[in-house]
C-alpha positions in Angstrom: 36.2 -35.0 -133.4 35.0 -35.4 -129.7 31.5 -36.9 -129.1 30.3 -33.6 -127.6 30.6 -30.1 -129.0 33.7 -28.5 -127.9 33.4 -25.2 -125.9 35.8 -22.3 -125.7 36.9 -20.1 -122.8 34.4 -17.5 -124.1 31.5 -20.0 -123.3 32.4 -20.0 -119.7 32.0 -17.5 -116.7 35.3 -15.5 -116.1 36.8 -17.5 -113.2 36.4 -20.8 -115.2 37.5 -19.2 -118.4 40.8 -18.1 -116.6 41.4 -21.8 -115.6 40.5 -23.0 -119.0 43.0 -20.6 -120.6 45.8 -21.2 -118.2 45.5 -25.0 -118.5 44.8 -25.2 -122.2 47.9 -23.4 -123.1 50.1 -24.5 -120.1 52.9 -27.0 -120.4 51.4 -28.8 -123.3 48.3 -27.9 -125.5 45.4 -29.6 -123.8 42.9 -27.1 -125.5 40.9 -30.0 -127.1 40.5 -31.7 -123.6 39.6 -28.5 -121.9 37.0 -27.8 -124.5 35.1 -31.0 -123.6 35.7 -30.8 -119.8 34.3 -27.3 -120.0 30.8 -28.8 -120.1 31.2 -29.4 -116.4 32.9 -26.2 -115.1 33.3 -27.2 -111.5 35.3 -30.4 -112.8 37.4 -28.2 -115.1 38.1 -25.8 -112.3 39.0 -28.3 -109.5 41.0 -30.8 -111.6 42.9 -28.3 -113.7 43.5 -25.8 -110.8 44.8 -28.9 -108.7 47.1 -30.0 -111.5 48.6 -26.5 -112.0 49.0 -26.1 -108.2 50.8 -29.5 -108.0 53.0 -28.6 -110.9 53.9 -25.1 -109.3 54.8 -26.5 -105.9 57.1 -29.2 -107.5 56.5 -31.7 -104.7 57.7 -34.5 -107.1 60.2 -33.9 -109.7 58.4 -33.6 -113.1 60.4 -36.5 -114.6 58.8 -38.9 -112.2 55.3 -37.5 -112.8 55.7 -37.8 -116.5 57.2 -41.4 -116.2 54.0 -42.3 -114.2 51.7 -40.7 -116.7 53.2 -42.2 -119.8 53.4 -45.6 -118.2 49.8 -45.6 -117.2 48.7 -44.1 -120.5 50.5 -46.9 -122.5 49.1 -49.6 -120.3 45.6 -48.2 -120.8 46.4 -47.7 -124.6 45.4 -44.0 -124.6 47.0 -42.6 -127.7 45.9 -38.9 -126.7 47.7 -39.0 -123.4 50.8 -40.9 -124.8 51.0 -38.3 -127.7 50.7 -35.4 -125.4 53.0 -36.5 -122.5 55.8 -38.3 -124.5 57.4 -35.1 -125.6 57.3 -33.8 -121.9 59.1 -36.9 -120.9 61.7 -36.4 -123.5 62.2 -32.9 -122.4 63.0 -34.3 -119.0 65.9 -36.1 -120.5 64.5 -39.6 -121.2 65.7 -40.8 -124.5 63.1 -41.7 -127.1 64.0 -45.4 -127.1 63.5 -45.5 -123.4 60.1 -43.9 -123.7 59.2 -46.4 -126.4 60.2 -49.3 -124.1 57.7 -48.2 -121.5 56.0 -49.7 -119.5 59.0 -52.0 -119.2 61.4 -50.5 -116.7 64.7 -52.3 -117.5 66.0 -49.8 -120.0 69.6 -48.7 -119.2 68.5 -45.0 -119.2 66.2 -45.6 -116.2 67.9 -45.4 -112.8 66.5 -47.0 -109.6 64.1 -44.2 -108.8 62.8 -44.2 -112.4 62.3 -48.0 -112.2 60.5 -47.6 -108.9 58.0 -45.1 -110.4 57.4 -47.1 -113.4 56.8 -50.2 -111.6 54.5 -48.5 -109.1 52.6 -46.8 -111.8 52.1 -50.2 -113.4 50.8 -51.8 -110.2 48.5 -48.8 -109.4 46.9 -49.3 -112.8 46.8 -53.1 -113.0 46.8 -54.3 -109.4 46.2 -51.6 -106.9 44.5 -54.0 -104.7 47.5 -56.3 -104.4 50.5 -54.0 -103.9 52.9 -55.5 -101.5 54.8 -53.8 -98.7 58.2 -54.2 -100.4 57.1 -51.8 -103.2 56.7 -49.1 -100.7 60.0 -50.0 -99.1 61.5 -49.5 -102.5 59.6 -46.2 -103.1 60.7 -44.9 -99.6 64.4 -45.2 -100.7 63.7 -42.4 -103.2 60.6 -40.6 -102.1 59.0 -39.0 -99.1 55.6 -40.1 -97.8 54.0 -37.0 -99.4 55.7 -37.7 -102.7 54.4 -41.3 -102.7 50.9 -40.1 -102.1 51.3 -37.5 -105.0 52.7 -40.3 -107.3 49.7 -42.4 -106.4 47.3 -39.5 -107.1 49.0 -38.7 -110.5 48.9 -42.4 -111.6 45.4 -42.9 -110.7 44.3 -39.5 -112.3 46.2 -40.4 -115.4 43.9 -43.5 -115.6 40.9 -41.3 -115.3 42.0 -39.0 -118.0 42.8 -42.0 -120.3 39.2 -43.1 -119.9 37.7 -39.7 -120.2 39.7 -38.9 -123.4 38.9 -42.3 -124.9 35.3 -42.4 -124.1 34.7 -38.9 -125.5 37.0 -39.4 -128.4 39.1 -36.4 -127.6 41.9 -36.2 -130.2 43.6 -33.3 -131.8 45.0 -35.4 -134.6 48.2 -36.3 -132.8 46.6 -39.3 -131.1 45.1 -40.5 -134.3 48.5 -40.2 -136.0 50.0 -42.2 -133.2 47.5 -45.0 -133.7 48.5 -45.2 -137.3 52.2 -45.5 -136.5 51.6 -48.3 -133.9 48.4 -50.3 -134.9 
């Protein structure tokens, strides 16, 4: 149960309610997260609208976004995000044993672009201040400048959502179940 009372779309003015409904039932069920973020409607509006727009424009293939999000979420030990994004990564063709190995990037299912994303997401999370030029040289072999910026944004934003979800105890039961599987 979250630390604040959950709201519904009905509790919000129409423009915010539309964003709530679109995101909460979008590519995964984030209704429990939306019900807490709804306490700050401009944040709900801007963050979720931005994420939906990024998804629609497909500037970075979804596989790489999800690799970054799951890597960051595992590093930050956020069971909510891991439980909600792991199935999306598996839909993208990443085998379950490769997902389980994250944040390690040496699984044979990962190609050079996958490894670059995983390693970069790890660095953004653990050592953003110390990323060396060769990391960007490696990323540029697979991604445009705009894609590198978006990957950075998505990894950093995953860290925000990890902390937000954990601090406010946002859990729909899936995260709690994951904690019991992997104490």
